[in-house]
C-alpha positions as CSV (number, residue, x, y, z in Angstrom):
1,M,-6.2,0.7,19.0
2,P,-5.8,-3.0,18.1
3,N,-7.6,-4.1,14.9
4,D,-8.4,-7.6,16.0
5,L,-11.7,-6.8,17.6
6,S,-15.2,-8.0,16.6
7,P,-18.0,-5.5,16.0
8,T,-19.5,-6.3,19.4
9,A,-16.1,-5.7,21.1
10,R,-15.8,-2.4,19.3
11,A,-19.4,-1.4,20.3
12,L,-18.4,-2.1,23.9
13,R,-15.3,0.1,23.3
14,V,-17.6,2.9,22.1
15,L,-19.6,2.5,25.3
16,E,-16.4,2.8,27.3
17,I,-15.4,6.0,25.4
18,L,-18.8,7.6,25.9
19,Q,-18.7,6.9,29.6
20,T,-15.4,8.7,30.0
21,R,-15.9,11.4,27.2
22,P,-19.5,12.4,26.7
23,G,-20.1,14.4,23.6
24,T,-17.6,12.4,21.4
25,T,-18.5,12.8,17.7
26,A,-18.7,10.1,15.1
27,G,-15.4,11.3,13.6
28,E,-13.7,11.2,17.0
29,L,-15.0,7.7,17.6
30,A,-13.8,6.6,14.1
31,G,-10.3,8.0,14.9
32,R,-10.1,6.2,18.3
33,L,-11.3,2.9,16.8
34,G,-9.4,3.2,13.5
35,V,-12.5,2.7,11.4
36,T,-14.7,4.8,9.1
37,E,-17.4,7.2,10.5
38,R,-20.0,4.9,9.0
39,A,-18.7,2.0,11.0
40,A,-18.5,4.1,14.1
41,R,-22.2,5.0,13.7
42,R,-23.0,1.3,13.2
43,Y,-21.3,0.4,16.6
44,V,-23.5,3.1,18.2
45,G,-26.5,1.4,16.6
46,I,-25.4,-1.9,18.2
47,L,-25.5,-0.2,21.6
48,K,-29.0,1.2,20.9
49,E,-30.3,-2.2,19.8
50,A,-29.0,-3.7,23.1
51,G,-31.2,-1.2,25.0
52,I,-28.4,1.2,26.0
53,P,-29.7,4.8,25.7
54,V,-27.3,6.7,23.5
55,E,-28.3,10.3,22.8
56,S,-27.0,12.4,19.9
57,A,-26.9,16.2,19.4
58,R,-25.9,18.3,16.5
59,G,-23.9,21.6,16.5
60,P,-20.4,22.6,17.7
61,H,-21.0,21.1,21.1
62,G,-22.9,18.1,19.8
63,G,-21.9,14.4,19.7
64,Y,-22.9,11.2,21.4
65,R,-23.6,10.9,25.1
66,L,-25.1,8.2,27.3
67,G,-28.5,8.6,29.0
68,R,-28.3,9.4,32.7
69,G,-27.7,6.4,35.0
70,T,-26.5,4.1,32.1
71,R,-24.7,1.0,33.3
72,L,-23.4,-1.9,31.3
73,P,-25.9,-4.7,31.8
74,P,-24.3,-7.9,33.3
75,V,-24.1,-11.1,31.3
76,H,-25.5,-14.2,32.9
77,F,-24.9,-17.8,31.8
78,T,-26.7,-20.9,32.8
79,Q,-24.5,-24.0,33.5
80,A,-25.6,-25.5,30.2
81,E,-24.7,-22.3,28.3
82,A,-21.3,-22.1,30.1
83,L,-20.5,-25.7,29.2
84,G,-21.7,-25.0,25.6
85,I,-19.2,-22.1,25.3
86,V,-16.3,-24.2,26.6
87,M,-17.2,-27.1,24.3
88,A,-17.5,-24.9,21.3
89,V,-14.1,-23.3,21.9
90,L,-12.3,-26.6,22.5
91,S,-13.9,-28.1,19.4
92,V,-12.5,-25.5,17.1
93,E,-9.3,-24.6,19.1
94,P,-7.9,-27.6,21.0
95,A,-5.0,-25.5,22.3
96,A,-7.5,-23.4,24.3
97,S,-7.0,-25.9,27.1
98,D,-3.5,-24.4,27.4
99,T,-3.5,-21.3,29.5
100,G,-0.5,-20.0,27.6
101,N,-2.6,-19.9,24.4
102,L,-4.2,-16.6,23.4
103,I,-7.7,-18.1,23.1
104,G,-7.0,-20.2,26.2
105,T,-6.2,-17.0,28.2
106,A,-9.5,-15.4,27.0
107,L,-11.4,-18.6,27.8
108,G,-9.9,-18.7,31.3
109,K,-11.1,-15.1,31.9
110,V,-14.6,-16.1,31.0
111,V,-14.6,-19.1,33.2
112,K,-13.2,-17.1,36.2
113,A,-15.9,-14.5,35.7
114,L,-18.7,-17.0,36.1
115,P,-20.4,-17.6,39.4
116,E,-18.8,-20.6,41.3
117,S,-22.0,-22.7,41.0
118,V,-21.9,-22.3,37.2
119,G,-18.2,-22.0,36.5
120,Q,-17.0,-25.0,38.4
121,Q,-18.1,-27.6,35.9
122,A,-16.9,-25.5,33.0
123,A,-13.5,-25.2,34.7
124,L,-13.4,-29.0,35.2
125,L,-14.4,-29.6,31.6
126,R,-11.6,-27.4,30.4
127,Q,-9.1,-29.1,32.7
128,Y,-9.9,-32.7,31.8
129,A,-11.1,-32.6,28.2
130,S,-8.5,-33.3,25.5
131,A,-8.9,-32.5,21.9
132,V,-6.9,-33.7,18.9
133,P,-6.0,-30.8,16.5
134,D,-7.6,-31.0,13.1
135,P,-4.6,-31.1,10.6
136,Y,-6.8,-29.4,7.9
137,T,-8.0,-26.5,10.1
138,V,-6.2,-23.2,9.5
139,R,-6.7,-20.1,11.7
140,P,-6.9,-16.8,9.8
141,D,-5.3,-13.6,11.3
142,P,-7.9,-12.0,13.7
143,A,-7.0,-8.5,12.5
144,V,-7.5,-9.4,8.9
145,T,-10.7,-11.2,9.6
146,S,-12.0,-8.2,11.6
147,S,-11.2,-5.8,8.8
148,L,-13.1,-8.1,6.3
149,V,-16.1,-8.4,8.7
150,D,-16.3,-4.6,8.8
151,A,-16.1,-4.3,5.0
152,V,-18.8,-6.9,4.6
153,A,-21.1,-5.1,7.1
154,D,-20.3,-1.6,5.6
155,R,-20.6,-2.9,2.0
156,R,-17.2,-1.3,1.4
157,R,-14.9,-2.4,-1.4
158,V,-11.4,-3.3,-0.2
159,R,-8.0,-4.0,-1.7
160,V,-6.5,-7.3,-0.5
161,T,-3.0,-8.7,-0.7
162,Y,-3.3,-12.5,-1.3
163,R,-0.7,-15.2,-1.3
164,S,-1.5,-18.5,-3.1
165,D,-0.6,-22.0,-2.0
166,N,2.5,-22.0,-4.3
167,G,3.8,-18.7,-2.9
168,N,2.6,-16.3,-5.6
169,E,1.4,-13.0,-4.2
170,W,-0.9,-10.4,-5.8
171,E,-3.3,-7.6,-5.0
172,A,-6.9,-7.5,-6.0
173,E,-9.8,-5.0,-5.5
174,V,-12.8,-7.0,-4.3
175,D,-16.4,-6.5,-3.2
176,P,-16.6,-8.6,0.0
177,W,-20.0,-10.3,-0.1
178,S,-19.7,-12.7,2.8
179,I,-17.5,-14.8,5.1
180,V,-18.1,-18.5,5.1
181,I,-16.6,-21.1,7.4
182,R,-16.4,-24.5,5.8
183,Y,-14.9,-27.6,7.4
184,G,-12.7,-25.5,9.7
185,R,-11.5,-23.2,6.9
186,W,-12.5,-19.5,6.6
187,Y,-13.3,-18.2,3.1
188,L,-14.1,-14.8,1.7
189,L,-16.8,-14.9,-1.0
190,C,-16.4,-11.8,-3.2
191,H,-16.5,-10.3,-6.6
192,S,-13.0,-9.7,-7.9
193,H,-12.6,-6.6,-10.1
194,R,-9.2,-7.9,-11.1
195,A,-10.7,-11.0,-12.6
196,D,-14.2,-9.6,-13.1
197,A,-15.6,-12.8,-11.6
198,I,-16.8,-14.4,-8.4
199,R,-13.8,-15.6,-6.3
200,T,-13.4,-17.5,-3.1
201,Y,-10.3,-16.6,-1.1
202,R,-8.9,-18.5,1.9
203,I,-8.8,-15.8,4.6
204,D,-5.6,-17.3,6.1
205,R,-3.9,-16.4,2.9
206,V,-5.0,-12.8,2.9
207,H,-2.1,-10.8,4.3
208,S,-3.5,-7.2,4.3
209,V,-6.9,-5.4,3.8
210,R,-7.2,-1.8,2.8
211,P,-10.6,-0.1,2.5
212,T,-11.4,2.0,-0.5
213,E,-13.8,4.8,-1.1
214,H,-16.1,2.7,-3.2
215,G,-19.2,1.0,-1.9
216,F,-21.0,-2.0,-3.5
217,K,-24.3,-3.8,-3.5
218,P,-24.3,-7.6,-3.1
219,P,-26.5,-9.8,-5.3
220,E,-30.1,-10.0,-4.2
221,D,-31.1,-13.2,-2.4
222,L,-27.5,-14.2,-2.0
223,D,-26.9,-17.6,-0.5
224,P,-23.2,-17.4,0.5
225,V,-22.8,-21.1,1.3
226,A,-24.4,-22.3,-2.0
227,V,-22.4,-19.8,-4.1
228,L,-19.2,-20.8,-2.3
229,E,-19.8,-24.5,-2.9
230,E,-20.5,-23.9,-6.6
231,N,-17.3,-21.9,-7.1
232,L,-14.8,-24.0,-5.1
233,G,-14.4,-26.3,-8.1
234,K,-13.6,-23.5,-10.6
235,G,-10.4,-21.7,-11.6
236,W,-7.8,-24.2,-10.3
237,E,-4.6,-25.1,-12.2
238,F,-5.5,-28.5,-13.6
239,S,-8.7,-29.1,-15.6
240,T,-10.7,-32.3,-15.0
241,R,-13.3,-34.1,-17.1
242,V,-14.8,-37.4,-15.9
243,I,-17.5,-39.4,-17.7
244,F,-19.8,-41.8,-15.8
245,D,-22.0,-44.4,-17.4
246,A,-24.6,-44.2,-14.6
247,P,-27.4,-41.6,-14.7
248,L,-26.9,-38.2,-13.2
249,R,-29.5,-38.7,-10.4
250,E,-27.5,-41.7,-9.1
251,V,-24.0,-40.1,-9.3
252,A,-25.0,-36.7,-8.0
253,P,-25.2,-37.7,-4.2
254,W,-21.5,-38.8,-4.5
255,I,-20.2,-35.6,-6.0
256,R,-18.9,-32.8,-3.7
257,P,-19.2,-29.3,-5.1
258,P,-15.5,-28.6,-5.2
259,M,-15.1,-31.5,-7.7
260,G,-16.9,-29.6,-10.4
261,R,-20.2,-29.3,-12.3
262,L,-22.1,-32.5,-13.0
263,E,-24.1,-32.5,-16.3
264,P,-26.1,-35.1,-18.2
265,L,-24.4,-36.8,-21.1
266,G,-26.4,-39.3,-23.1
267,D,-27.5,-42.1,-20.8
268,G,-24.8,-41.1,-18.3
269,C,-23.3,-37.9,-17.1
270,V,-20.0,-35.9,-17.1
271,L,-18.2,-34.1,-14.3
272,V,-16.3,-31.0,-15.5
273,G,-14.1,-29.1,-13.0
274,S,-10.6,-28.3,-12.0
275,T,-8.2,-29.0,-9.2
276,R,-4.9,-27.9,-7.7
277,N,-4.1,-31.5,-6.5
278,P,-4.8,-34.3,-9.0
279,D,-3.5,-37.0,-6.6
280,M,-6.0,-36.0,-3.9
281,Y,-8.8,-35.7,-6.5
282,A,-8.1,-39.3,-7.6
283,Q,-7.4,-40.9,-4.3
284,E,-9.9,-39.2,-2.0
285,W,-12.7,-38.2,-4.3
286,L,-12.9,-40.4,-7.4
287,A,-11.9,-43.6,-5.7
288,R,-14.9,-43.5,-3.3
289,I,-17.5,-43.2,-6.1
290,P,-19.2,-46.6,-6.6
291,F,-19.7,-46.2,-10.4
292,S,-17.6,-46.9,-13.4
293,F,-15.9,-43.8,-14.8
294,R,-13.5,-42.7,-17.4
295,V,-11.1,-39.7,-17.2
296,D,-11.8,-38.0,-20.5
297,G,-9.8,-34.8,-19.9
298,G,-7.0,-33.5,-17.8
299,K,-3.7,-35.3,-18.4
300,E,-2.6,-34.7,-14.8
301,L,-5.7,-36.4,-13.5
302,R,-5.3,-39.2,-15.9
303,T,-1.7,-39.8,-14.7
304,A,-2.9,-39.7,-11.0
305,V,-5.6,-42.2,-11.6
306,S,-3.2,-44.5,-13.6
307,T,-0.7,-44.3,-10.8
308,L,-3.3,-45.2,-8.2
309,A,-4.7,-48.1,-10.2
310,T,-1.1,-49.5,-10.6
311,R,-0.4,-49.3,-6.9
312,L,-3.7,-50.9,-5.9
313,T,-3.3,-53.7,-8.5
314,A,0.2,-54.4,-7.1
315,A,-1.3,-54.7,-3.6
316,V,-3.3,-57.8,-4.6
317,N,-0.9,-59.3,-7.1
318,D,0.7,-62.5,-5.9
319,Q,3.8,-62.0,-7.9
320,P,6.6,-60.0,-6.3
């Protein structure tokens, strides 16, 4: 059984199994799907929420079975919905216009399954629309992502193998709180027991996921996006400390969360954080802020700002 299926796809697989083998138990479903019994019961719950009558019975001859006359309800799309699907797929996966691409093949099946009156314009859009790939977008492995989605839903602690940008690889046991997609990149927001701290892992750098026997309870009123933004500027290799003479309320709109934490300092404010790329921090982030600043800490960032200043000064210097 492939592991790169979404919860909905697995629920449909459960429906297929129950159609051919009435009386299948939760344990048998788990074995067929390669998941825990708890996850298998959740997929049965998805079917029930969709209005499909799934009956259960206890005892040696018990298990799950479908109500008499059960049929998979057809899915209907309006033309606007069909175009919306094609547009969304092409926006995040430009290669989907290529029929040789995995997602392109799946999209082609969806378009072909549409009624001619609805699917014709969707097919034309797919044929004639061109999209430029986003150089910063990275696609995580579907099987890894599926395993993490299951762990988040089941509140099950997992052991992940992670490879950093510089090639270092390690294992960590984490409580997966949520998955957040930010500017085309997929992040796992979690509590790392290895570091005993909140961590944000790029899912495209997670190479394996193994469930454990331990459950977890996420923080109450968790706002995954806010927590992710707050933690993106922490824990990087090079520390940063930048002082602004302008008041915090004026500087704050120009500060992206990954840059660090902005705090008041006298009549001005100070930005404390860290980065793995001082050149990018100087050229793309600090250079666009319209206020005077001084790099008070982080020798790597000081060097990057000095190099940038020298290069820009030379660009307007009349002397060769």
